[in-house]
C-alpha positions in Angstrom: 26.2 9.4 20.3 23.9 7.1 18.2 25.2 4.2 20.2 24.2 5.8 23.5 20.8 7.0 22.3 19.6 4.0 20.3 21.4 0.8 21.3 20.6 -1.2 24.5 23.8 -2.9 25.4 22.2 -5.3 27.8 21.3 -8.5 25.9 18.9 -9.4 28.7 16.7 -6.6 27.3 16.6 -8.1 23.8 13.8 -10.4 22.6 13.0 -12.4 19.4 9.4 -11.9 18.1 6.8 -13.7 15.9 4.1 -11.3 14.7 0.9 -11.1 12.7 -0.2 -7.6 11.8 -2.9 -5.6 10.0 -2.2 -2.3 8.2 -5.2 -0.4 6.8 -4.2 2.9 5.3 -7.3 4.5 3.9 -8.8 7.8 3.1 -12.4 9.3 2.9 -14.0 12.1 1.0 -17.1 13.6 2.8 -19.7 15.9 1.3 -22.1 16.8 4.0 -23.9 13.5 4.9 -22.4 11.5 1.9 -19.1 9.6 2.2 -16.8 7.8 -0.2 -14.3 5.5 1.5 -11.1 4.3 -0.3 -9.8 1.1 1.3 -7.0 -1.3 0.2 -7.2 -5.1 -0.1 -5.0 -7.7 1.5 -4.1 -5.8 4.7 -2.8 -8.7 6.8 0.7 -9.9 7.2 3.0 -12.2 9.2 6.7 -11.8 10.1 9.5 -11.8 12.6 11.1 -9.1 14.7 13.6 -7.9 17.3 12.7 -6.0 20.4 14.8 -4.0 22.9 14.1 -1.2 25.4 15.0 1.4 22.8 13.4 0.2 19.6 11.2 -2.6 18.2 11.9 -3.7 14.7 9.4 -6.0 13.0 9.5 -7.1 9.4 6.3 -8.6 7.9 5.3 -10.1 4.5 1.9 -9.1 3.2 -0.6 -12.0 2.6 -2.3 -11.6 -0.8 -4.3 -14.9 -0.8 -4.4 -14.6 -4.6 -7.1 -12.0 -4.5 -8.7 -10.9 -7.7 -7.9 -7.3 -7.0 -4.7 -7.1 -5.0 -3.5 -3.8 -3.7 0.2 -3.1 -4.4 1.9 -1.5 -1.4 5.1 -0.4 0.3 4.6 0.4 4.0 7.3 1.1 6.5 6.5 2.4 10.0 8.9 2.8 12.9 8.9 4.2 16.4 11.8 4.5 18.8 12.9 6.2 22.0 15.8 8.7 21.5 17.6 9.3 24.7 15.2 9.2 27.7 12.5 11.8 26.8 12.1 11.8 23.0 9.6 9.6 21.2 9.9 9.6 17.4 7.6 8.0 14.9 8.3 7.7 11.1 6.3 6.3 8.2 6.5 6.0 4.4 3.5 4.5 2.6 2.7 3.9 -1.1 -0.6 2.1 -2.0 -2.0 1.4 -5.4 -5.5 0.0 -5.9 -8.5 0.7 -3.7 -12.0 -0.5 -3.1 -14.5 2.4 -3.2 -17.3 2.1 -0.7 -20.1 4.6 0.0 -23.0 5.2 2.3 -25.6 6.1 -0.4 -26.4 2.6 -1.6 -24.3 2.5 -4.7 -22.3 -0.7 -5.6 -18.8 -1.1 -4.2 -16.1 -1.5 -6.9 -12.3 -1.6 -7.2 -10.1 0.9 -9.1 -6.5 -0.1 -9.7 -5.5 3.3 -11.0 -6.0 5.2 -7.7 -2.7 5.7 -5.9 -1.8 7.1 -2.5 1.6 8.2 -1.2 2.1 9.5 2.3 5.0 10.1 4.6 5.5 11.8 7.9 7.3 12.3 11.2 5.8 12.5 14.7 7.8 13.8 17.7 6.8 14.0 21.3 9.0 15.2 24.2 7.9 13.5 27.4 8.2 15.5 30.7 9.2 12.3 32.5 11.8 9.7 31.4 10.5 7.0 29.1 12.6 4.2 30.6 9.3 2.6 31.6 7.1 3.1 28.6 4.9 1.5 26.0 7.8 0.3 23.9 9.5 -1.2 27.0 6.5 -3.3 27.9 5.8 -4.3 24.3 9.4 -5.7 24.3 8.5 -7.9 27.3 10.4 -5.9 29.9 8.1 -5.8 32.9 9.3 -3.9 36.0 7.5 -5.2 39.1 8.4 -2.1 41.2 6.3 0.0 38.8 2.5 -0.1 39.1 1.7 2.6 36.7 3.3 5.3 34.6 1.7 8.4 33.3 3.4 11.3 31.6 2.5 14.2 29.4 4.4 15.6 26.5 4.6 18.2 23.7 5.9 18.0 20.2 5.0 18.4 16.6 4.5 16.6 13.3 5.3 16.9 9.6 3.3 15.2 6.9 3.2 15.0 3.1 0.2 13.3 1.4 -0.8 12.7 -2.2 -3.5 10.7 -3.9 -4.5 10.6 -7.6 -6.4 8.7 -10.3 -6.4 8.5 -14.1 -9.8 10.1 -14.0 -11.8 11.8 -11.3 -11.7 9.8 -8.0 -15.3 10.8 -7.3 -17.6 8.4 -9.3 -19.8 10.1 -11.9 -22.9 8.3 -10.5 -22.7 9.5 -6.9 -24.7 11.7 -4.6 -21.9 14.3 -4.3 -22.3 17.7 -5.8 -22.5 17.7 -9.5 -19.5 20.0 -9.9 -17.3 17.7 -7.7 -14.4 16.8 -9.9 -11.1 15.7 -8.3 -8.3 13.9 -10.1 -5.4 14.5 -7.7 -4.7 16.0 -4.3 -1.4 16.8 -2.6 -0.5 18.6 0.6 2.4 19.4 2.9 1.5 20.1 6.5 3.2 21.0 9.8 1.8 21.4 13.2 2.2 21.1 17.0 0.8 18.4 19.2 0.5 17.4 22.9 -0.3 14.1 24.4 -0.4 11.6 27.2 1.4 8.3 27.6 0.0 5.9 30.2 0.9 2.3 31.3 -0.8 0.3 34.0 0.7 -2.9 35.4 -2.1 -5.3 36.5 -1.9 -8.4 38.7 -0.7 -11.7 37.3 1.8 -10.1 34.9 -0.7 -8.3 32.7 -0.4 -4.7 31.6 -2.4 -2.2 29.5 -1.4 1.1 27.9 -3.2 4.0 26.3 -1.5 6.8 24.4 -3.4 9.8 22.9 -1.8 12.7 21.0 -4.0 15.4 19.4 -2.5 18.1 17.2 -3.3 21.1 15.0 -1.4 22.6 12.1 -1.4 24.2 8.7 -1.3 22.6 5.3 -0.4 23.9 1.9 -2.8 22.1 -0.4 -3.4 21.7 -4.1 -6.3 20.0 -5.9 -6.3 19.0 -9.6 -9.3 18.4 -11.8 -10.1 18.5 -15.5 -9.6 22.3 -15.5 -6.1 22.0 -14.0 -4.5 23.0 -10.7 -6.7 24.6 -8.1 -5.3 26.1 -4.9 -7.1 25.1 -1.7 -7.7 28.1 0.4 -8.4 26.6 3.8 -5.1 25.8 5.4 -6.3 24.2 8.7 -5.2 20.6 9.6 -6.4 18.6 12.6 -4.7 15.5 13.7 -5.2 12.7 16.3 -3.0 9.7 17.0 -3.9 7.0 19.5 -2.6 3.7 20.5 -3.8 1.1 23.0 -2.4 -2.3 24.0 -2.7 -5.2 26.4 0.0 -7.7 27.2 1.0 -10.6 29.4 4.5 -11.7 30.5 5.5 -15.1 31.8 9.2 -15.7 32.7 11.0 -15.0 29.4 7.9 -15.2 27.2 5.4 -12.5 26.5 2.4 -11.8 24.2 1.0 -8.4 23.3 -1.9 -7.1 21.3 -1.7 -3.5 20.1 -4.1 -1.3 18.1 -3.6 2.2 16.9 -4.6 4.8 14.4 -3.2 8.0 13.0 -6.0 10.3 11.8 -6.0 13.8 10.2 -8.6 15.8 8.5 -8.6 18.9 6.4 -11.0 20.8 4.1 -10.8 20.8 0.3 -12.6 22.9 -2.3 -16.3 22.4 -3.2 -17.2 21.7 0.4 -15.3 18.4 0.6 -13.7 17.2 3.8 -10.7 14.9 3.4 -10.0 12.3 6.2 -6.9 10.2 6.2 -6.5 7.1 8.4 -3.5 4.9 9.2 -4.9 2.0 11.1 -2.6 -0.7 12.5 -3.0 -3.8 14.7 -0.4 -6.3 15.8 -0.2 -9.5 17.8 3.4 -10.4 18.9 4.7 -13.5 20.7 8.2 -12.8 22.1 11.0 -14.7 23.8 13.5 -12.7 25.8 17.2 -13.6 25.4 18.8 -14.7 28.7 22.5 -14.0 29.2 24.8 -12.0 31.4 26.8 -10.6 28.6 26.6 -7.1 27.3 27.3 -5.8 23.8 30.8 -4.5 23.2 31.7 -2.0 20.4 35.0 -0.8 19.0 36.4 2.3 20.7 34.6 1.8 24.0 
């Protein structure tokens, strides 16, 4: 069953890839008009990958450039087509060390003690078959008989998120409320989503795609400060995922540029809003393998 759902047996659909990427997981705390932004350093990477019509697997090494305040990170993200209608996305992220920026004219500074861990699953059932989809085109598999592809889908998501610091993550000298004191936050959320997947084939072997998936859910949340654990009463969670890309294919070569973001926001105590963002961008140069052979497995 796994073989049928995940493995493309036609080697002509396989490609080798060179990539450069950017991953910018960040989060924000917003108090009315005032904002604190927590952003990591050294977000760029280079690597290699393998693409098929079912799954694209890219492995990259983060470029630190010997920065004075490097961010430690573990970031795994994957998306694959299960069967012909099911689009599944997974991610596991751990970041340690963030720059703290603001919009109220205070100096930016780095805190190595602030950590963030997040993991989640996104699922979308497409009403039409995904044999001609974003993943297919990003693997360099143009189909000239197709001029466009648009489908809608419904699904859901599951997310767990946590961030913490040795002391309050809100600087003492800030324009936030005086009683704002937040050492740690964690939450477990679940929700439903619906979206659209669109691909447009342009003249001269170019293509573009746009995917948008909004969602709404509930989150069980806890906030911790110097007084201990505080339950967050507002359970609402709002989510938005979007991806856009442009690509070009020439014979067995292709190049793609993709950009996407996974956003969600929820309300904390003391009037704070929490906004999480998982930004990613990637340039891939691919070469499709050309052979008439197909994969063979035992027990076929």
